[in-house]
Steps between C-alpha positions, in 0.01 A plus 500: 500500500575839353717801566316814613685823442446724804327834460680831524384789713434699182325222307150363527481208258182474297286188521344339197176678591684834497640422154150424371384836639797672331403329173144628535634849564722477190207375289272782612768759425563361153137445398240729653620700797795602716521224756321285755378751760229530763375769734369504857265787583411608855217745567598670827241660730725801560715736300867405460748787502751469218803614702481251789394221263798563273735502800362175644515331161863601454600376846321169441614431143870562567498180707433295185787493246286243318285779359781628276613155387504342157522154342846361413654159427758327713805314364292179526232667280249508786310832492496706817375833627805716566472722803692828503741548789291782639141602436430853384201706609407595145137401454189626326210646696262670258247739651195523276316829498124455468189707527336528839343169601558305175278198450645152537465456123711811439757380750516160330573663165807667652608174664441315174736743329753443778499121467536536124823698532798267438792484742844623389784249523584390855189666647236270641275712723301820469270667752202728444315737731164654424296719735122466480361801684579571864420161652664226299777424253625223274844344534612252233808288436577378147743209494696281262404133530863401450563656843185389685221252466159632604514396866860613530401847377205514737723401790765756402240775504363372832851516650529861384168587663619338824821703482302819432290428810810495719604133498870426546664444161745238627214297645305528175792368294591216736531169314498660154715299256692693232704212359408164351697198374537419131311166525747305287438155646262203453520524121355155441188587700466822303512305173235256626283797595561650156375178339180514706444865414563439130235228493254734670574782256446269201164391641395861559599616151273257313305602305688811389416834661281759334648849529326834519647718222746774587406859415624602157646838597873517555480665842308246704559702812560422861153471643373369828136560584419554866158380612384586852248330725354686795450337839145390424597345165798324656279354772261364237790339311627321810149391597444359152834318513412348839149392402585371151857372527546435872705621793838654400421434133521857371761404238289230327199733503681805360689291244174346380341844457805621305486194271135576426591859413786392273271251324258784430787703355590215262135474393484873425811461281336208317772258614406144594720310743498161670674566830629778719838445665574732792824512704453626856757591764434382854673631814447280806770650725437608858536864602833417666630339181405807297689735731812283477466451122385853424665545160478316168234238427384213717188379323395160366325439169182311422349452153130469429339371181129573462295373201320777316168314525512538880521878495123551498475344846701670774461205736647263242803724455555520876471123534759451223737757650479357852544144376813590302637703791475203739638263234808711426581563866466127576724412202767749611468716188595830673812337646595350162457837330719670758776241461479478120503878451845512662627326185383794289721759665792439265287608201498867391170682547457557127530124436257409778252754368496319164464160670209615717322648199523185287162357613340833404640511149751769591231741616401647832132454583330839496144614528342841463152620420 
């Protein structure tokens, strides 16, 4: 039995998963860039007028005080996302001026610059509008992963599009949860889960990791590279995943291709390695769950270890990845990680950053041609 401190209307307590995401954000800010960010880009088949878009965005965003929140600690040391009493309508919508009918490559360069622009304190969203001639436009949302996981961000943008199409805002927001308990119970189970996770981490870390060297210049920059796939290329990717990995096996296929590419990068750097260890986040929620749990992070973690000698054969990599995926799910690894990570929340981000970097010799893996 344990005592659970109830949540406040202005507090959304962070889970262990959220604290791991905050640690990653802190690490990225301190080492190579300005934070853990992503961007969703929509190519619209019509022009969007700036004035009405700005008005609709303001009306929609003021319903979410969460967007102007920040991370604090409670008296019990549990971190939480503090919600302001009232949301403001201060938001960023950047309108990018381009030449008539810019190519998709030119548009991506502007969006790449947008996603590489760090957020000021207590800002977690930015919007971008780009007209491409008279028939279509690009609308993008850059978001802070401390605020949303990927599916949460996609759903948030989908809700805005529904609202812009005339849907009732109250109906859209029905069931949305803006508070969460501190999860200060079942400590013994959390410690047992921590023991299981520790054993798994020790097994994954042997032999020691090989690390791609960091650039020598002082300003390592804040650089995301956007790579686009057109409809035909995307179709070929999904067809290859279906034929080579199986039905609904896009993740094992794409992960295997990425591992092959990373192995090639190590070879070009003249670095020999024994294994590749890859953490992957998995989100298995239903659409209804995502709408109710729109904010913060609700993903599970899986870890894959692929021997370097298998990287020449894509089918071997996929077989290894799928086997380890089934094994970890059956053993309850995602559940153990979720429970054990709750124990980490008392630790400051700077301390956790050092702990997480220990297996990598205090370095962040980095690759660049």
